[in-house]
C-alpha positions as CSV (number, residue, x, y, z in Angstrom):
1,M,96.3,102.8,97.6
2,A,98.9,103.6,100.3
3,I,99.4,100.1,101.6
4,L,102.5,98.9,103.4
5,T,104.6,96.1,101.9
6,Q,107.0,96.1,104.9
7,A,106.7,97.1,108.5
8,V,106.9,100.8,109.4
9,N,106.8,102.2,112.9
10,G,104.9,99.2,114.3
11,R,102.5,99.0,111.4
12,L,102.5,95.5,109.7
13,P,102.7,94.9,106.0
14,C,99.4,93.9,104.4
15,H,98.7,90.2,104.5
16,Y,95.1,90.3,103.1
17,C,93.5,89.4,106.4
18,G,90.1,91.1,106.4
19,P,87.5,93.3,104.7
20,C,89.5,96.5,104.1
21,E,86.4,98.6,103.9
22,R,85.7,98.0,107.6
23,G,89.1,99.4,108.7
24,C,92.5,97.9,108.8
25,S,93.3,96.4,112.3
26,T,97.0,96.1,111.5
27,G,97.4,99.6,110.2
28,S,98.7,98.3,106.9
29,Y,96.2,100.3,104.9
30,F,96.7,104.0,105.5
31,S,94.4,105.9,107.9
32,S,94.9,108.9,110.1
33,Q,94.2,106.6,113.1
34,S,97.1,104.3,112.3
35,S,99.6,106.8,110.9
36,T,99.3,110.6,111.2
37,L,97.4,110.9,114.5
38,P,99.9,108.7,116.4
39,A,102.7,110.7,114.9
40,A,101.1,113.9,116.0
41,R,100.5,112.6,119.5
42,A,104.1,111.5,119.8
43,T,105.1,115.2,119.6
44,G,103.3,116.0,122.8
45,R,101.6,118.9,121.2
46,L,98.4,117.4,120.0
47,T,95.1,118.5,121.5
48,I,91.9,117.0,120.2
49,V,88.7,118.8,121.0
50,P,85.7,116.5,120.5
51,D,82.0,117.4,120.3
52,S,82.9,120.7,118.5
53,V,81.8,122.0,115.2
54,V,83.7,124.9,113.5
55,H,81.4,127.8,112.9
56,S,83.7,130.4,111.4
57,L,87.1,132.0,111.5
58,I,87.8,135.2,113.4
59,Y,89.3,137.9,111.3
60,D,91.0,141.1,112.5
61,A,90.8,143.7,109.8
62,A,93.3,146.0,111.4
63,K,96.0,143.3,111.4
64,N,94.7,141.6,108.2
65,R,95.1,138.3,110.0
66,V,92.8,135.5,111.2
67,T,93.2,135.4,115.0
68,G,91.3,132.2,115.8
69,V,88.5,129.8,115.3
70,R,84.9,129.9,116.6
71,V,83.3,126.5,117.4
72,V,79.9,125.4,118.6
73,D,79.7,122.8,121.4
74,T,77.5,120.0,120.0
75,T,76.1,119.3,123.5
76,T,75.4,122.7,124.9
77,K,75.1,124.6,121.6
78,Q,77.3,127.4,123.1
79,T,80.1,129.0,121.1
80,R,83.7,129.4,122.2
81,D,86.8,130.8,120.6
82,Y,90.3,129.4,120.2
83,S,93.1,131.8,119.3
84,A,96.0,130.9,117.0
85,R,99.0,132.4,115.3
86,L,98.4,130.3,112.1
87,I,95.2,128.7,110.8
88,F,95.3,125.6,108.6
89,L,91.9,124.9,107.3
90,C,91.6,121.2,106.2
91,A,88.0,120.3,106.8
92,S,87.3,118.7,103.4
93,T,86.4,120.6,100.3
94,L,82.8,121.6,101.0
95,A,83.1,122.0,104.7
96,T,86.2,124.2,104.3
97,T,84.4,126.4,101.8
98,R,81.4,126.6,104.0
99,V,83.5,127.9,106.9
100,L,85.1,130.5,104.7
101,L,81.8,131.6,103.2
102,T,80.3,131.9,106.7
103,S,83.3,134.0,107.9
104,K,82.0,137.3,106.6
105,S,83.3,140.8,107.6
106,P,83.0,144.3,106.2
107,R,86.2,143.7,104.2
108,F,85.0,140.3,103.0
109,P,81.2,140.5,102.7
110,D,81.1,137.4,100.4
111,G,83.4,135.2,102.5
112,L,86.8,135.3,104.0
113,A,89.7,135.8,101.6
114,N,87.3,136.1,98.7
115,S,88.3,139.3,97.0
116,S,88.6,137.3,93.8
117,G,85.0,136.0,93.9
118,A,86.4,132.6,93.2
119,L,85.5,131.2,96.6
120,G,82.8,128.5,96.1
121,R,83.4,128.3,92.3
122,Y,85.1,125.7,90.1
123,L,83.7,122.7,92.0
124,M,84.9,119.4,90.6
125,D,84.4,115.7,91.2
126,H,85.5,112.6,89.3
127,H,82.8,111.1,87.0
128,F,82.6,107.3,87.1
129,V,80.2,104.3,87.1
130,V,81.0,103.9,83.5
131,G,83.0,101.1,81.8
132,A,82.5,97.4,80.9
133,N,82.4,93.9,82.2
134,G,82.7,90.5,80.7
135,A,82.9,86.8,81.5
136,I,86.1,84.8,81.5
137,E,85.9,81.2,80.3
138,G,87.5,78.4,82.2
139,L,89.8,78.6,85.2
140,L,87.0,77.0,87.3
141,D,89.7,75.2,89.4
142,R,91.1,78.6,90.5
143,Y,89.8,81.0,93.2
144,Y,91.0,84.4,94.4
145,Q,92.8,84.6,97.7
146,G,92.6,87.2,100.5
147,N,91.1,90.7,100.6
148,R,92.3,94.0,99.2
149,P,90.9,97.5,98.9
150,N,91.5,97.6,95.2
151,G,92.2,95.3,92.2
152,I,94.0,96.6,89.1
153,Y,94.6,100.1,87.9
154,I,95.1,101.2,84.3
155,P,96.7,104.7,84.1
156,R,95.5,107.4,81.8
157,F,96.4,106.8,78.1
158,R,94.4,109.6,76.3
159,N,95.6,113.1,75.3
160,L,99.1,112.7,76.6
161,G,100.7,114.9,74.0
162,D,101.3,112.5,71.1
163,D,99.2,111.8,68.1
164,A,98.5,108.2,69.0
165,S,96.7,109.2,72.3
166,R,95.1,112.4,71.0
167,R,91.3,112.6,70.9
168,G,89.4,115.3,69.0
169,D,86.1,115.0,70.8
170,Y,87.3,115.8,74.4
171,V,90.4,117.0,76.3
172,R,92.1,115.4,79.3
173,G,91.5,111.8,80.2
174,F,90.6,108.9,82.5
175,G,92.0,105.9,84.3
176,Y,90.4,102.5,85.1
177,Q,90.0,100.7,88.3
178,G,88.9,97.1,88.0
179,G,89.4,93.5,89.0
180,A,88.4,89.9,88.4
181,S,86.5,87.5,90.7
182,R,84.2,84.5,90.7
183,Q,80.5,85.0,91.2
184,G,79.0,84.1,94.6
185,W,75.7,82.7,95.7
186,T,73.9,86.1,95.0
187,R,74.0,85.2,91.3
188,G,71.0,83.0,92.1
189,G,68.8,86.1,92.2
190,S,68.9,86.3,88.4
191,E,69.1,82.6,87.6
192,A,66.4,80.1,87.1
193,G,65.9,77.4,89.7
194,F,64.2,76.5,93.0
195,G,64.7,74.6,96.1
196,V,67.4,72.1,96.8
197,E,68.6,72.0,93.3
198,L,69.2,75.7,93.3
199,K,70.9,75.6,96.6
200,R,73.3,72.9,95.5
201,K,74.0,74.9,92.3
202,L,74.9,78.0,94.3
203,H,77.0,76.1,96.9
204,D,80.0,76.4,94.5
205,P,81.3,79.6,93.2
206,G,80.2,80.7,89.7
207,R,82.2,81.7,86.7
208,W,84.9,84.3,86.6
209,T,84.0,87.9,85.6
210,M,86.2,90.9,84.9
211,G,85.2,94.5,85.2
212,L,86.7,97.9,84.4
213,T,85.3,101.2,85.8
214,G,86.6,104.5,84.5
215,F,87.3,107.6,86.7
216,G,87.4,110.6,84.5
217,E,88.8,114.1,84.9
218,C,86.2,116.9,85.4
219,L,87.1,120.4,84.0
220,P,86.8,123.4,86.3
221,R,83.8,125.6,85.4
222,A,82.8,128.7,87.2
223,D,79.1,127.8,87.1
224,N,79.8,124.6,89.2
225,Q,79.6,126.3,92.6
226,V,78.4,126.3,96.2
227,Q,76.7,129.1,98.0
228,L,75.3,129.6,101.4
229,A,71.6,128.7,101.7
230,D,69.0,130.6,103.7
231,Q,68.6,127.6,106.0
232,T,70.9,126.7,108.9
233,D,71.7,123.5,110.6
234,E,71.0,122.6,114.3
235,F,74.1,124.6,115.3
236,G,73.0,127.8,113.5
237,I,75.5,127.4,110.7
238,P,74.2,128.1,107.2
239,L,73.8,125.1,104.9
240,L,75.4,124.9,101.5
241,R,73.4,125.1,98.2
242,I,75.2,123.2,95.6
243,H,74.9,123.5,91.8
244,C,77.1,121.1,89.8
245,T,76.6,119.3,86.5
246,W,78.7,117.4,84.0
247,G,79.6,119.4,81.0
248,E,80.0,118.4,77.3
249,N,83.6,117.4,77.8
250,E,82.8,114.9,80.5
251,L,79.8,113.4,78.6
252,A,82.0,113.0,75.5
253,M,84.7,111.3,77.6
254,R,82.2,108.9,79.1
255,K,81.5,107.4,75.6
256,D,85.2,106.6,75.2
257,M,85.4,105.3,78.7
258,A,82.8,102.7,78.0
259,A,84.0,101.8,74.5
260,S,87.7,101.5,75.4
261,A,86.9,99.3,78.4
262,A,84.9,96.9,76.2
263,E,87.7,96.9,73.6
264,M,90.3,95.9,76.1
265,L,88.2,93.2,77.7
266,E,87.4,91.7,74.3
267,A,91.1,91.8,73.4
268,A,91.9,89.9,76.6
269,G,89.5,87.1,75.6
270,C,86.4,88.0,77.7
271,R,83.0,86.9,76.4
272,E,79.6,88.5,76.7
273,V,81.2,91.9,77.1
274,Q,78.7,94.6,78.1
275,T,79.2,98.3,78.5
276,R,77.7,100.4,81.2
277,D,77.1,104.1,81.8
278,A,75.0,104.8,84.8
279,Y,74.6,108.5,84.0
280,K,73.4,107.7,80.5
281,E,71.0,105.1,81.8
282,G,69.6,107.4,84.4
283,E,70.8,105.3,87.3
284,L,71.7,106.7,90.7
285,G,75.5,106.8,91.3
286,A,76.8,108.9,88.5
287,E,75.9,112.4,89.6
288,P,78.5,114.9,90.7
289,G,79.4,114.3,94.3
290,L,79.0,110.6,94.4
291,G,82.6,110.0,93.3
292,I,83.3,111.6,96.7
293,H,86.4,113.3,95.3
294,E,85.2,116.9,95.7
295,M,87.8,119.5,94.7
296,G,88.0,123.1,93.9
297,T,86.0,126.0,95.4
298,A,89.1,127.7,96.9
299,R,91.6,127.1,94.2
300,M,95.3,127.9,94.0
301,G,96.6,130.3,91.3
302,R,99.2,132.9,90.5
303,D,96.7,135.7,90.0
304,P,94.9,136.9,93.2
305,R,92.1,138.3,90.9
306,T,91.1,134.7,89.8
307,S,92.1,132.5,92.7
308,V,91.9,132.2,96.5
309,L,95.3,130.6,97.3
310,N,98.9,131.0,96.1
311,A,101.2,128.2,95.2
312,H,101.9,127.4,98.9
313,N,98.2,127.0,99.8
314,Q,98.4,130.4,101.5
315,A,95.4,132.8,101.1
316,H,96.3,135.7,98.8
317,D,94.2,138.0,101.0
318,V,95.0,136.8,104.5
319,P,98.7,135.8,104.9
320,N,98.3,133.5,108.0
321,L,95.5,131.4,106.6
322,F,96.3,128.2,104.7
323,V,93.9,125.8,103.0
324,T,95.3,122.4,102.3
325,D,92.4,120.0,101.4
326,G,90.7,119.4,98.1
327,A,89.3,122.9,98.0
328,C,92.7,124.1,96.9
329,M,92.8,122.1,93.7
330,A,92.8,124.0,90.4
331,S,92.2,120.8,88.3
332,S,91.1,117.4,89.2
333,S,93.3,115.0,87.2
334,C,91.8,111.5,87.1
335,V,93.4,109.7,90.1
336,N,92.4,109.3,93.7
337,P,93.5,112.7,95.2
338,S,93.9,112.1,99.0
339,I,97.6,111.5,98.9
340,T,98.1,114.6,96.9
341,Y,96.3,116.6,99.6
342,M,98.6,115.1,102.2
343,A,101.7,116.1,100.1
344,L,100.4,119.6,99.6
345,T,99.7,119.9,103.4
346,A,103.2,118.8,104.3
347,R,104.6,121.2,101.7
348,A,102.5,124.1,103.0
349,C,103.5,123.4,106.6
350,D,107.2,123.5,105.7
351,Y,106.7,126.8,103.9
352,A,104.7,128.2,106.8
353,V,107.4,127.3,109.4
354,G,110.0,128.9,107.2
355,E,108.0,132.1,106.9
356,L,107.5,132.1,110.7
357,K,111.3,131.8,111.2
358,R,111.9,134.6,108.7
359,G,109.4,136.8,110.6
360,N,107.0,137.1,107.7
361,L,104.1,135.6,109.6
């Protein structure tokens, strides 16, 4: 979760002081506002250009280089260009791919750096809203303390290379996020009662419950893809048309995600254990995209014929173009990916600086 346990550069260790989802006023919970932007500003080389939307990248075929970025002013709707020696594209998976697809030229009619045809393909997301919950008896003299952005985490334990973890019905695996808490007054919406008696009953916290929600790996498939639509947004930039579904592997995995969660809760002594699979039950919240961990569409790979980027996040086709957000991912694993993107970005920056010093860029 990237939460400090000791002070770092003026950021305090977490002391569970507030609702984490509203932002961390002490900077204990990582955010760009508390960590990376102040570090960038301290270099004296940071320029932030607000009210600007990236339209496309400018490509010079004679040099085989991107020479700059074209943006649209959100107020005037006018375009302007910025030149650069290197371009790092890190706009988030779908926005990055949208920029690359929009950046067409005679050499790259299907999108910049897309000689492989892989740009826009192999879209992935984590599938979730599946697991189990149950009631915990007793402990009514206890209550949880403070706030935190997550509860417990159970790492992947399926298909790890040994016979005990191997499954025959699907490959890869999943992890669980979960936690325990006491029910609040909102439980009254599903309980019998009326008037003062109900209010008195709901004044005190209810029983303890425990829940586990699985986050499963999604396999990369070429037919899960994004393309430019015929429509444009208010800035004249083409919208994306997205086609993405869960495959047989993900659907088979979800059965185990629910069953294993129930098995663990029952073994821990929970009562009234119930499984849940929002996708199977037709509820909103389980479709691709709602895990908000979009990955793929400009994947890394050794072969320029089947991938967009090399191992250093550098475009095979355009040497001074780097893509370092989720678009670069070749597989999704089953864990929250943001810190991986940050590590890949730092690694790619180090490589790019080295190449500049060697005169290769």
